[in-house]
SEMI-720910 format. One record per residue (C-alpha): residue in three letters; x, y, z. Coordinates in steps of 0.001 Angstrom, whole numbers, plus 500000, padded with zeros to 6 digits. Last residue first. Layout:
! residues N
ALAXYZ ...
END
This chain:
! residues 100
PHE833843374559745422 LEU834272370743745248 ASP837222369434745252 ALA837329366248743680 SER838711362409745023 SER839797359150743076 THR840595356405745234 GLU843568354172745524 GLU843825350815747543 LEU847392350287748660 PHE848262346842748236 ALA850528344623750830 LYS851955341381749605 SER852666339489752317 GLN856175338638753030 GLU857776335852752270 HIS858614333661755205 THR861869334109757740 ARG864505331647757775 ALA866132330159760792 SER869225329042761958 MET870076328021765754 PRO873362328836766911 GLU875199326818769553 SER873844328158773330 TRP874854330991775002 GLU877395330418777945 GLY875342330113781175 TRP874584333304783541 ALA875354333204786847 GLY873123334881790064 GLY872098332104792291 GLU868489332373791143 THR869787330958787844 HIS870355332719784241 ALA869717330760781216 ALA871579331837777663 ALA869602331795774025 GLN871033331521770487 ILE869137332883767320 ASP870956332856763662 TYR868962333932761398 GLU868156333815757408 GLN866534336441755637 GLU862931335763753271 PRO860911339005755260 GLU863253341428758097 LEU862365340131761504 ASP860498342995763864 VAL859581340225766549 VAL861324336737767677 ARG858396334571769652 TYR859644332864772095 CYS858838329215773267 LEU859795327123776337 ARG858458323173775995 ASP856519321088777907 ARG853097322298776815 LYS854394321703772827 SER851097319880772233 ALA848842322997773568 ASP850410325184771236 SER850339328981772749 CYS854290327983773915 GLN855030329344777742 LEU858180331758777780 ARG856841334286779789 SER857347332661783244 GLY861100332084782673 HIS861278336294782342 VAL862774337145779319 ARG865639339366778497 VAL866075340789775102 GLU868862340644772795 LYS869546342226769067 TYR873157340610767709 ASN875167342729764981 LEU877045339720764164 GLN876156339716760198 ASP875912336929757145 SER872985335145759584 PRO870783338001760120 THR870936338227763987 HIS869228337329767137 ARG869996336764770513 ILE867766335795773395 ARG868424335844777324 TYR866827333682779726 GLU865575334524783592 ASN864816332020786757 ILE866772329005785729 ILE866786327078789168 GLY869914325944790412 HIS873683324624789303 PRO872291321644787419 PRO875708320247785321 SER873916320271783076 PRO871341323233782845 PRO868124321553782193 LEU866934321803778530 
END
């Protein structure tokens, strides 16, 4: 969404997330040009994939925008999202023997 009231062109975002039951935020800064959606039906939106999350965990996510004029906006209201169940990994066991 554009800033309200408008204060200039947005050039960068801060995105932070934390497990919902904690206040241990991890934050990244992302240039606005890196927020394009891979889904063609969402070209009018900005998208960012948060990585390295724990499976089956509820997270709170927030964003703040920076303008070319040098000011950071307020953090957005938290958006809650839950990660999916982790795919079950398996170890394939093989037999080996030492040959003399």
